[in-house]
C-alpha positions in Angstrom: 103.6 113.8 89.0 101.8 113.3 92.4 103.5 110.5 94.4 102.6 109.4 97.8 104.5 106.9 99.8 103.3 105.2 103.0 105.5 103.8 105.7 105.4 102.7 109.3 103.4 99.5 109.0 104.4 96.3 110.7 103.4 93.6 113.1 102.1 94.7 116.5 100.4 92.9 119.4 96.8 93.8 120.4 96.8 96.9 122.5 99.9 98.2 120.8 100.6 101.3 118.8 101.9 102.3 115.4 102.5 105.5 113.6 102.0 105.5 109.8 103.4 108.2 107.6 102.3 109.4 104.2 105.0 111.4 102.4 104.6 113.3 99.2 107.1 113.8 96.5 106.8 115.9 93.3 104.2 118.2 94.8 103.3 120.1 98.0 100.6 118.8 100.3 99.6 122.3 101.2 96.7 122.2 98.8 95.5 118.7 99.5 93.3 117.0 102.0 94.8 113.6 102.8 92.8 110.6 103.7 93.7 107.1 105.0 91.9 104.1 103.7 92.5 100.5 104.6 91.7 97.1 103.0 91.3 94.2 105.4 92.1 90.7 104.1 89.3 89.6 101.8 87.4 92.8 102.1 86.7 96.0 100.2 88.8 99.1 100.9 87.3 101.3 103.5 87.8 104.9 104.7 89.6 105.5 108.0 90.3 109.2 108.5 90.9 112.4 106.7 92.6 115.8 107.4 91.9 118.9 105.5 94.7 120.9 103.7 94.9 123.4 106.6 94.7 120.7 109.2 91.7 122.5 110.8 89.2 119.7 110.0 89.5 116.0 110.6 87.2 113.0 110.1 87.3 109.5 111.4 85.3 106.3 111.0 83.4 105.5 114.1 85.4 102.3 115.0 88.7 104.2 115.2 87.9 107.8 116.3 88.8 107.2 120.0 92.0 105.4 119.1 93.5 106.9 115.9 94.7 110.5 115.4 95.5 112.0 112.1 97.8 115.0 111.8 100.0 116.7 109.3 103.2 118.6 109.0 103.1 120.6 105.8 106.6 121.9 106.4 107.8 118.3 106.1 105.2 117.4 103.5 104.0 114.5 105.6 100.7 113.3 107.1 100.6 110.9 110.0 98.2 108.4 111.4 98.8 107.6 115.0 97.1 104.3 115.9 96.7 103.3 119.5 95.0 100.4 121.3 95.2 98.4 118.1 92.9 95.4 117.6 93.1 92.4 115.3 90.3 93.9 113.2 92.6 96.8 112.4 94.7 94.4 110.4 94.8 95.7 106.8 96.8 97.3 104.1 96.7 101.1 104.8 96.7 103.5 101.9 96.8 107.3 101.8 95.2 109.4 99.1 95.2 113.1 98.2 92.2 115.2 97.1 92.0 119.0 96.8 91.7 121.1 100.0 88.7 119.6 101.9 87.7 116.2 103.1 84.1 116.6 102.1 82.6 113.3 101.2 86.0 111.7 101.8 84.6 108.2 101.8 84.3 108.3 98.0 87.5 107.0 96.3 86.7 108.7 93.0 87.6 112.1 94.4 91.3 111.4 94.9 94.1 112.6 92.6 96.7 110.2 93.9 97.2 107.1 96.0 100.2 105.5 97.6 101.2 101.9 97.3 100.1 100.9 100.8 101.7 99.6 104.0 100.7 96.4 105.8 99.5 96.6 109.4 99.1 93.3 111.2 97.7 93.1 114.7 98.3 89.7 116.2 99.6 88.0 119.3 
């Protein structure tokens, strides 16, 4: 069974940094693109970033692309989201999802085979 577990969330001041991790168990991430989504308080879940199975291709939503970096370590079966220059509007529950090989139209949640339970990120002074 595909299982993803997010970690690394927490409370951080504006301008600070966090690194989220998405770890897989029960399967290898080698064949999956991994995306990060987030759900701000009172809002719909929205796509944030995606990395292809090979790591050669990445995608970002416009509001984070100069601040967030997605990467993967297939040897450790983990995908990371490095978040810098955090803003209060980045406050959300962050989820990772797995879909086969390519990011493609990664914004569409229906294409994912597995989701994690989420990790809370709060940006506040």
